[in-house]
C-alpha positions as CSV (number, residue, x, y, z in Angstrom):
1,X,24.7,29.1,-18.8
2,X,21.6,29.0,-21.0
3,X,18.3,30.0,-19.4
4,X,14.7,30.0,-20.6
5,X,13.4,32.8,-22.8
6,X,9.8,33.8,-22.4
7,X,8.6,31.7,-25.5
8,X,10.6,28.6,-24.2
9,X,9.1,29.0,-20.8
10,X,5.6,29.3,-22.2
11,X,6.2,26.2,-24.4
12,X,7.5,24.2,-21.5
13,X,4.6,25.2,-19.3
14,X,2.1,24.1,-22.0
15,X,3.9,20.8,-22.3
16,X,3.9,20.2,-18.6
17,X,0.2,20.9,-18.4
18,X,-0.4,18.3,-21.2
19,X,2.0,15.6,-19.9
20,X,2.4,14.3,-16.4
21,X,5.8,13.3,-15.2
22,X,6.3,11.2,-12.2
23,X,9.9,12.3,-11.6
24,X,11.9,15.5,-12.1
25,X,14.5,13.5,-14.0
26,X,12.1,13.1,-16.9
27,X,11.5,16.8,-17.1
28,X,15.2,17.5,-17.0
29,X,15.8,15.1,-19.9
30,X,12.9,16.7,-21.9
31,X,14.3,20.2,-21.3
32,X,17.8,19.2,-22.3
33,X,16.6,17.4,-25.4
34,X,14.2,20.1,-26.6
35,X,16.0,23.3,-25.5
36,X,19.6,22.2,-24.9
37,X,19.5,23.5,-21.3
38,X,20.9,21.4,-18.5
39,X,19.3,21.6,-15.1
40,X,20.2,19.9,-11.8
41,X,17.4,18.1,-9.9
42,X,17.2,20.9,-7.3
43,X,17.4,23.6,-10.0
44,X,14.5,22.1,-11.9
45,X,12.5,21.6,-8.7
46,X,13.0,25.2,-7.8
47,X,11.9,26.3,-11.3
48,X,8.8,24.1,-11.1
49,X,7.8,25.6,-7.7
50,X,8.4,29.1,-9.0
51,X,6.0,28.4,-11.8
52,X,3.2,27.0,-9.6
53,X,3.8,23.3,-9.8
54,X,3.6,21.0,-6.8
55,X,4.5,17.3,-6.4
56,X,1.5,15.1,-5.6
57,X,2.0,11.4,-5.2
58,X,-0.3,9.6,-7.6
59,X,-3.0,7.4,-6.1
60,X,-3.1,3.8,-7.0
61,X,-6.3,2.7,-8.6
62,X,-7.1,-0.7,-9.9
63,X,-7.3,-0.9,-13.7
64,X,-9.9,-2.7,-15.8
65,X,-12.6,-2.9,-13.2
66,X,-15.3,-5.5,-13.8
67,X,-18.3,-4.7,-11.5
68,X,-19.8,-8.2,-11.9
69,X,-16.5,-9.9,-10.8
70,X,-16.3,-7.5,-7.8
71,X,-19.8,-8.3,-6.8
72,X,-19.1,-12.1,-7.0
73,X,-15.9,-11.7,-5.0
74,X,-17.6,-9.6,-2.3
75,X,-20.4,-12.2,-2.0
76,X,-18.0,-15.1,-1.8
77,X,-15.7,-13.3,0.7
78,X,-18.5,-12.3,3.1
79,X,-20.1,-15.7,2.8
80,X,-16.9,-17.5,3.6
81,X,-15.9,-15.0,6.4
82,X,-19.3,-15.3,8.1
83,X,-19.0,-19.1,7.8
84,X,-15.4,-19.0,9.2
85,X,-16.4,-16.9,12.2
86,X,-19.4,-19.1,12.9
87,X,-17.1,-22.2,12.9
88,X,-14.5,-20.5,15.1
89,X,-17.2,-19.4,17.6
90,X,-18.7,-22.9,17.6
91,X,-15.2,-24.4,18.2
92,X,-14.6,-22.3,21.2
93,X,-18.1,-22.5,22.7
94,X,-18.8,-26.2,22.0
95,X,-15.6,-28.2,21.2
96,X,-13.1,-26.7,23.7
97,X,-15.4,-27.4,26.7
98,X,-15.5,-31.1,25.6
99,X,-11.7,-31.5,25.7
100,X,-10.8,-29.4,28.7
101,X,-9.5,-32.5,30.6
102,X,-7.1,-33.1,27.7
103,X,-5.9,-29.5,27.8
104,X,-4.5,-29.6,31.3
105,X,-1.0,-29.5,30.0
106,X,0.8,-28.0,27.0
107,X,4.2,-28.3,25.3
108,X,6.4,-25.2,25.7
109,X,8.9,-23.8,23.1
110,X,11.6,-26.3,24.3
111,X,9.3,-29.2,23.7
112,X,8.9,-29.8,27.4
113,X,5.4,-30.8,28.8
114,X,4.2,-28.1,31.1
115,X,1.4,-29.2,33.5
116,X,-1.3,-26.5,33.7
117,X,-3.1,-28.1,36.6
118,X,-4.0,-25.1,38.9
119,X,-3.6,-27.1,42.1
120,X,0.0,-28.0,41.3
121,X,0.8,-24.5,40.1
122,X,-0.4,-23.0,43.4
123,X,1.8,-25.4,45.5
């Protein structure tokens, strides 16, 4: 079984500091291609840990940010959300009281009319 010599180890460490791999498979392929040494996934993971590497999940960040478009979106969103909540509040405070007589019954999941009259429910 082939193993790393000191110069190969230093070369690989330098390469890994310059290039970020998202998966161990990529490192295994690079090592096999460059040095002719085959590693298992667990073997390469152990080697990386022994040499001070740790896996950190990359954070997702949006690309190509346009501050002006962001500002416009935020202004539109908050304008529409405020308008939406005002309309909902108005509906429940003004419109529902107007139609309470109509809302004395409802249709259940089986499309049957259920009478919500409290007097009939209490009997």
